[in-house]
C-alpha positions as CSV (number, residue, x, y, z in Angstrom):
1,M,-13.4,0.2,-11.7
2,K,-13.3,3.9,-10.6
3,K,-16.2,5.0,-8.4
4,G,-17.3,7.7,-10.6
5,T,-17.3,5.2,-13.5
6,R,-19.2,2.7,-11.5
7,M,-21.8,5.4,-10.5
8,A,-22.0,6.6,-14.1
9,N,-22.7,3.0,-15.1
10,Q,-25.5,2.7,-12.6
11,V,-27.5,5.8,-13.8
12,E,-26.9,4.8,-17.2
13,N,-28.4,1.1,-16.5
14,L,-31.5,2.8,-14.6
15,E,-32.2,4.9,-17.6
16,E,-32.1,1.9,-19.8
17,L,-34.4,0.1,-17.3
18,K,-37.0,2.9,-17.5
19,R,-36.7,3.3,-21.2
20,K,-37.3,-0.5,-21.7
21,I,-40.4,-0.1,-19.2
22,Y,-41.7,2.8,-21.1
23,I,-41.3,1.2,-24.6
24,Y,-43.1,-2.1,-23.6
25,A,-45.9,-0.4,-21.6
26,S,-46.7,2.7,-23.4
27,P,-48.5,0.7,-26.4
28,F,-51.1,-0.9,-23.9
29,I,-51.8,2.5,-22.5
30,I,-52.0,4.1,-25.7
31,F,-54.4,1.5,-27.0
32,A,-56.4,1.5,-23.8
33,L,-56.8,5.3,-24.2
34,L,-57.7,5.0,-27.7
35,L,-60.5,2.4,-27.2
36,N,-61.8,4.7,-24.2
37,T,-62.0,7.8,-26.9
38,I,-63.7,5.6,-29.4
39,L,-66.4,4.0,-27.3
40,D,-66.8,7.1,-25.1
41,E,-70.4,8.5,-26.3
42,S,-70.0,11.7,-24.5
43,V,-68.9,14.7,-26.2
44,G,-66.8,17.6,-24.1
45,I,-63.6,18.4,-22.8
46,S,-63.0,14.8,-21.6
47,V,-62.6,13.4,-25.4
48,Y,-60.3,16.4,-26.1
49,A,-58.0,15.8,-23.4
50,N,-58.1,12.1,-24.0
51,I,-57.0,12.7,-27.8
52,V,-54.2,15.4,-26.6
53,V,-52.8,12.7,-24.2
54,L,-53.2,10.3,-26.9
55,I,-51.2,12.1,-29.3
56,Y,-48.4,13.3,-26.9
57,L,-47.8,9.8,-25.6
58,S,-47.5,8.2,-29.0
59,I,-45.0,11.1,-29.9
60,S,-42.9,10.2,-26.9
61,L,-43.1,6.7,-27.6
62,V,-41.1,7.3,-30.7
63,L,-38.7,9.8,-29.3
64,V,-38.0,7.3,-26.3
65,Y,-37.5,4.4,-28.7
66,K,-35.1,6.9,-30.7
67,R,-33.3,7.9,-27.4
68,F,-34.2,11.6,-28.1
69,M,-34.7,14.0,-25.1
70,F,-35.5,11.3,-22.4
71,R,-35.5,13.4,-19.3
72,F,-37.6,16.2,-21.0
73,L,-40.0,13.6,-22.3
74,E,-40.4,12.1,-18.8
75,L,-40.8,15.4,-16.8
76,S,-43.3,16.7,-19.6
77,N,-45.4,13.5,-19.5
78,L,-45.3,13.7,-15.7
79,F,-46.7,17.2,-15.9
80,L,-49.4,16.1,-18.6
81,I,-50.3,13.1,-16.9
82,S,-50.8,14.8,-13.5
83,I,-53.1,17.5,-15.1
84,Y,-55.2,14.7,-17.1
85,L,-55.6,12.8,-13.8
86,L,-56.8,15.9,-11.9
87,H,-59.2,16.6,-14.7
88,Q,-60.7,13.1,-15.0
89,F,-61.0,13.1,-11.2
90,N,-62.7,16.3,-11.2
91,Q,-65.1,15.4,-13.8
92,A,-65.8,11.9,-12.1
93,V,-66.8,13.7,-9.1
94,N,-69.0,16.1,-10.8
95,T,-70.7,14.0,-13.1
96,I,-70.5,10.3,-12.0
97,L,-70.5,10.8,-8.2
98,L,-73.0,13.9,-7.7
99,K,-75.3,13.2,-10.6
100,Q,-75.5,9.5,-10.8
101,N,-74.4,8.4,-7.2
102,T,-72.4,5.6,-8.6
103,N,-68.7,4.5,-8.7
104,L,-65.8,6.7,-9.9
105,G,-65.2,5.0,-13.1
106,D,-62.4,2.9,-15.0
107,F,-59.6,5.5,-14.8
108,T,-59.0,4.4,-11.0
109,M,-57.9,1.0,-12.3
110,W,-54.7,2.9,-13.7
111,M,-53.7,4.6,-10.4
112,P,-51.2,2.2,-9.4
113,I,-49.5,2.4,-13.0
114,I,-49.6,6.3,-12.5
115,V,-48.2,6.1,-9.1
116,I,-45.2,3.9,-10.3
117,F,-44.9,6.5,-12.9
118,F,-44.4,9.0,-10.5
119,Y,-41.7,7.2,-8.6
120,L,-39.9,6.0,-11.7
121,T,-39.7,9.6,-13.0
122,L,-38.7,11.4,-9.5
123,G,-37.5,8.6,-7.3
124,R,-38.5,7.4,-4.1
125,K,-38.2,10.8,-1.9
126,K,-39.6,13.1,-4.6
127,G,-42.0,10.4,-5.9
128,V,-43.6,10.2,-2.5
129,I,-43.9,13.7,-2.0
130,Y,-45.2,14.4,-5.4
131,S,-47.7,11.5,-5.0
132,L,-49.0,12.9,-1.7
133,G,-49.2,16.3,-3.5
134,I,-51.6,15.0,-6.2
135,F,-53.5,12.8,-3.5
136,I,-54.1,16.1,-1.3
137,I,-55.6,18.0,-4.3
138,T,-57.8,15.2,-5.1
139,L,-59.0,15.2,-1.5
140,G,-59.6,18.8,-1.6
141,I,-61.7,18.2,-4.6
142,G,-63.5,15.5,-2.8
143,L,-64.0,17.5,0.5
144,V,-65.6,20.2,-1.3
145,H,-68.8,18.1,-2.3
146,L,-68.7,16.0,0.8
147,K,-72.3,16.8,2.0
148,K,-73.6,16.0,-1.3
149,F,-72.5,12.5,-2.0
150,G,-75.0,9.5,-1.7
151,N,-73.9,6.5,-0.1
152,L,-72.8,4.5,-3.1
153,A,-70.7,7.6,-4.3
154,M,-69.4,8.1,-0.8
155,D,-68.3,4.6,-0.4
156,S,-66.6,4.7,-3.9
157,L,-64.7,7.9,-3.2
158,I,-63.5,6.7,0.3
159,Q,-62.3,3.5,-1.3
160,Y,-60.3,5.5,-3.9
161,Y,-58.7,7.7,-1.3
162,L,-57.8,4.6,0.9
163,S,-56.4,2.6,-1.9
164,N,-54.4,5.5,-3.0
165,I,-52.6,5.8,0.4
166,V,-52.1,2.0,0.3
167,Y,-50.3,2.5,-3.4
168,I,-48.4,5.5,-2.1
169,L,-47.0,4.0,0.7
170,A,-46.6,0.4,-0.6
171,F,-44.5,1.5,-3.5
172,Y,-42.5,3.9,-1.3
173,Y,-41.6,1.1,1.0
174,S,-41.1,-1.6,-1.6
175,Q,-38.6,0.7,-3.4
176,F,-36.8,1.3,-0.1
177,A,-36.8,-2.6,0.5
178,F,-35.5,-3.1,-3.2
179,G,-32.9,-0.6,-2.7
180,I,-31.7,-2.5,1.0
181,F,-31.7,-5.9,-1.3
182,T,-30.1,-4.1,-4.4
183,E,-27.4,-2.6,-1.8
184,L,-26.6,-5.9,0.0
185,K,-26.6,-8.0,-3.3
186,S,-24.0,-5.7,-4.4
187,I,-21.9,-5.6,-1.2
188,K,-22.1,-9.5,-1.4
189,T,-20.9,-9.5,-4.9
190,N,-18.1,-6.8,-4.3
191,A,-16.7,-9.1,-1.4
192,Y,-15.8,-11.7,-4.0
193,I,-14.9,-9.4,-7.2
194,D,-11.8,-7.3,-7.5
195,P,-13.1,-3.8,-8.2
196,L,-10.2,-2.8,-10.5
197,T,-10.1,-5.9,-13.0
198,E,-13.7,-7.0,-12.0
199,I,-12.8,-10.8,-11.9
200,A,-12.7,-12.9,-8.7
201,N,-10.6,-11.7,-5.9
202,R,-8.5,-13.9,-3.6
203,R,-11.4,-14.7,-1.4
204,K,-13.5,-16.0,-3.9
205,M,-10.7,-18.1,-5.2
206,Y,-9.9,-19.4,-2.0
207,L,-13.8,-20.4,-1.7
208,F,-13.7,-22.0,-5.0
209,L,-10.8,-24.2,-4.1
210,D,-12.0,-25.1,-0.7
211,N,-15.1,-26.5,-2.5
212,H,-13.3,-28.1,-5.3
213,L,-10.8,-29.9,-2.9
214,K,-13.5,-31.9,-1.5
215,T,-14.2,-33.6,-4.9
216,N,-10.8,-34.8,-5.4
217,N,-11.3,-34.1,-9.1
218,E,-8.2,-33.0,-11.6
219,L,-7.1,-29.6,-10.7
220,S,-4.0,-27.3,-11.8
221,V,-3.0,-23.8,-10.5
222,I,-1.3,-21.4,-12.6
223,L,0.1,-18.6,-10.7
224,M,1.4,-15.5,-12.8
225,D,3.0,-12.2,-12.1
226,I,3.5,-9.2,-14.5
227,D,7.2,-8.6,-14.9
228,N,8.9,-5.3,-13.8
229,F,5.4,-3.9,-13.1
230,K,7.0,-1.6,-10.3
231,S,8.9,0.2,-13.0
232,V,5.6,0.6,-15.0
233,N,4.2,2.4,-11.9
234,D,7.4,4.3,-11.4
235,H,7.9,5.5,-14.9
236,Y,4.2,5.9,-16.0
237,G,2.3,6.5,-12.9
238,H,-0.2,4.4,-11.0
239,D,-3.2,5.3,-13.5
240,V,-1.4,3.6,-16.2
241,G,-0.4,0.9,-14.3
242,D,-4.1,0.4,-13.4
243,D,-4.8,0.5,-17.2
244,V,-2.2,-2.2,-17.7
245,L,-3.7,-4.4,-15.0
246,Q,-7.2,-4.1,-16.7
247,E,-5.8,-4.7,-20.0
248,F,-3.9,-7.9,-18.9
249,T,-7.1,-9.1,-17.3
250,K,-8.9,-8.8,-20.7
251,L,-6.2,-10.1,-22.6
252,I,-5.9,-13.4,-20.5
253,S,-9.7,-13.8,-20.2
254,Q,-10.2,-13.9,-24.0
255,H,-7.9,-17.0,-24.1
256,L,-9.5,-19.1,-21.3
257,S,-12.3,-21.7,-21.6
258,E,-15.4,-21.5,-19.4
259,E,-13.8,-24.3,-17.3
260,E,-11.1,-22.2,-16.1
261,M,-11.5,-19.8,-13.3
262,F,-9.4,-16.8,-13.4
263,G,-8.7,-14.3,-10.5
264,R,-6.6,-11.6,-9.4
265,W,-4.3,-12.8,-6.3
266,G,-3.2,-9.5,-5.3
267,G,-1.1,-6.4,-6.8
268,E,0.2,-7.7,-10.2
269,E,-0.3,-11.5,-9.5
270,F,-3.1,-13.2,-10.8
271,I,-4.3,-17.0,-10.8
272,I,-6.0,-19.3,-12.7
273,F,-7.7,-22.7,-11.7
274,S,-7.9,-25.3,-14.3
275,P,-9.3,-28.7,-14.6
276,A,-6.3,-29.4,-17.0
277,T,-3.7,-32.3,-16.3
278,S,-0.3,-31.3,-15.1
279,S,0.9,-31.3,-18.9
280,D,-2.1,-29.2,-20.4
281,A,-1.9,-27.0,-17.6
282,M,1.9,-26.4,-18.5
283,A,1.0,-26.1,-22.1
284,L,-1.8,-23.5,-21.2
285,A,0.6,-21.4,-19.1
286,E,3.3,-21.2,-22.2
287,R,0.4,-20.4,-24.6
288,L,-0.5,-17.4,-22.3
289,R,3.1,-16.4,-21.9
290,R,3.7,-16.2,-25.7
291,I,0.4,-14.2,-26.0
292,V,1.5,-11.7,-23.4
293,D,4.9,-11.6,-24.9
294,Y,3.7,-10.9,-28.3
295,Y,1.1,-8.4,-27.4
296,S,1.5,-4.6,-27.3
297,F,0.2,-2.9,-24.5
298,T,-1.8,0.3,-25.3
299,K,0.1,2.7,-23.1
300,V,3.3,0.9,-22.3
301,G,4.0,-1.4,-25.2
302,H,5.8,-4.5,-24.4
303,V,5.1,-6.5,-21.2
304,T,6.0,-9.9,-19.9
305,A,4.7,-12.2,-17.4
306,S,6.3,-15.3,-15.3
307,F,4.3,-18.3,-14.5
308,G,4.4,-20.9,-12.0
309,V,2.4,-24.3,-12.2
310,S,1.2,-26.8,-9.8
311,S,-1.2,-29.7,-10.1
312,Y,-3.2,-31.5,-7.4
313,K,-2.1,-34.8,-6.0
314,A,-4.1,-36.8,-3.4
315,G,-3.5,-35.5,0.1
316,D,-2.7,-31.9,-1.2
317,T,-4.1,-29.1,0.7
318,K,-4.6,-25.7,-0.6
319,E,-1.4,-24.4,1.2
320,S,0.7,-27.3,-0.2
321,L,-0.8,-26.7,-3.8
322,F,-0.1,-22.8,-3.5
323,K,3.3,-23.3,-2.2
324,R,4.6,-25.1,-5.2
325,A,2.8,-23.0,-7.4
326,D,4.7,-20.1,-5.8
327,V,8.0,-21.7,-5.9
328,A,7.5,-22.4,-9.6
329,L,6.8,-18.4,-10.2
330,Y,9.9,-17.5,-7.9
331,Q,11.9,-20.0,-10.0
332,S,10.7,-18.3,-13.5
333,K,11.6,-15.1,-11.8
334,S,15.0,-16.1,-10.9
335,N,15.5,-17.6,-14.1
336,G,15.4,-14.4,-16.1
337,K,11.3,-13.8,-16.1
338,N,9.2,-14.3,-19.0
339,K,9.1,-18.0,-18.4
340,V,6.9,-21.0,-17.1
341,N,8.1,-23.5,-14.3
342,Q,6.5,-26.2,-12.6
343,I,7.2,-28.0,-9.1
344,D,5.8,-31.6,-8.6
345,A,5.0,-32.5,-5.1
346,E,8.0,-35.3,-5.1
347,E,10.4,-32.3,-5.8
348,L,9.0,-30.0,-2.9
349,G,7.0,-32.4,-0.6
350,R,3.9,-31.3,0.8
351,A,3.8,-28.6,3.3
């Protein structure tokens, strides 16, 4: 897969993940806000603020579900929630802390979710800057009235500030750690996956074979090579050649069972490990040969492939197994291509 396509897919996957988070989380947030609005006995701007946020979140949920203006909805909700948070905090300071000398209120329980939303919307670097900016504004609101707070109010305010710093830093470094983990996982995956065809590469196939040979179970190797592939590259160009390799991969994959392992051996060579017996492996190779022969490739039309088959015998090493398959493939090529051949251990001897 080309780098640009892979990056585009990653962006699409991230947006789809965020979309699912919003779809599943928003109903609970809307319900909590609705409950708060209904049970709140006070009358004033806070109630109207709740109603505005409630309506906008509900509309946003519908539009996100319909995949409409996703990025605009993210940013507009970011702005609205930030204003709402600052308003609620200012109201809590002026009414609850100063007048009642008690805790800030239940809105503080939602701060971790709000900080997560900042990071989801803006990313790790912009998210931490934005979160710290909101924190500094709330810090300023508290410092203005610092000398007026009672002990309980002061404790509540300090706990709020300290917990917010912990949330901001924790989510920042957890995203950083998750990014490293994802990157390492991607590197490990890419070490065993062919980037063009997205099937197992030679390293992965070797690893599988090393483990399988320890079991002494039945195993057949089918080595295949696309005939005259160089002329495809020369005539149509390497981009079309890559398309042929990808189309060939999909074609073969569709006709293999879950028990068979399919990989790219290198260039236009591919390999299959099958638990089939020698005769069954030959039948499978012949069936695949015919499938390729009868298939019309999108950009180049008719293409054929040659096959070489070898089956595991007691005492085989991976080198001897591969050598027989390679010699069988060479015979198929030498005998006019678009053929299937098999070499027995008795014919070749063990290398």
